[in-house]
N, C-alpha and C positions, 0 to 999 in steps of 0.2 A: 253815422251820417244819415240824414233823412232820405227816404226814397220818395221821389216826386215824379211818378211816371206820367202824370197829366200836365206837368209844367214844361212847356217847350223851352223855357229859358234856363232850366236847371242844368248846371254844369257848363253853361256858355258864358264866357267873359264878355265884358263890354267891348274889349278890343276885338274879339272874334266877331261880335255883332257888327262893329263899324267896318271891319275888313270885308265881311260878307256883303253888307249893303253897298259899299263902294264898288265891289266887283260886279254886283248884279245891276245896280242903278247908275252908278257914277256920281261924282260930286254935284254936278248941275241938278240932276233930278232929285238927289237927296236934299239939296238946298231948297228946291221948289216944294217938296213934300213936307219938310219940317223947316219952318222959317227961322233958322238959326244962323247968325252971322259967321260962325266958325265953319259952316258948310259952304258959304258963298265967297268969303273974302280970304284968299290964300289958304284953302282948306288943307289940312293934314290930319293924320291919325292922332298924332301927339297933341295938337292943340284941341282937337275935338274931344279926346279923352279927358283932358284937363277940365274943359268946360262942363262936360256931361257929368263928371264925378261930383262937381260942386252944385249942379243945378238939377234937382229931382224932377221938376216938371218936364224939362227937356229930355232927360233920360227916359222918362215914361213914354214920351212921344216916339223916341227912337226905338225903344223896345216894342211898342205896338206896331210900328212900321215894319220892323224885322219879322215879327210873327206873321203879319199879313203877307209880307214878301216871300218868306220861305214856304208858305202854304199855297201861293198862287202864281208865282212867276219863275220861269226858267232862268238860268244863269246867262247873263249877257256875255257873248263871246266876241273877242276882237275880230275884225273883218279878215285879218291875215291868218288867223288860226285855222288849220285844216279841220275839216269836219271828220268825225269818226266814220270809218268805213265798216260796212257790214259784210265784206267779202268773205271773211273766214267764219267758220262755224264756231259757236260759243264753246268754251271749255267746260265739258261736263264731267271731267275726271273726278271731281270731289263729290258728285251726286251719287247717292246710293239709294236704290229703291227699298222701301220698308218691307219687312218680312210679313207675309200673309198668315203665317202660322201663329197660333195662340198658345 
C-alpha cells in the first residue's frame, strides 16, 4: 500500500467526507458553497454519493471544500449539546517523562 503522508484525503472515503461536511457545515451551507442540486433539493448522503461518484468535477469541488474545512473550521455543535467542562484535571496516567540518562 502506498504511503502518502502529505495527502489529506488518503484513507478517507467519499462517504466520510460527506458526513464530516454535513456535520460541520450543514446541507444549506454545503449547497451554497458547492452549487450542486443534490445538496439543495432533498439532500441525503445516499443521493449525494451516487451523484459525486459519477461526476468527477463535482467530487473535486467537494474534496477541495473538505480540505479547506478540516484545516480552518471547528465542528458545528447543536445548540442543545452540552459544552465540555474543564472542571476536572486531565488524565496524565499514560504520560511518562523521558529518561535523562544516556
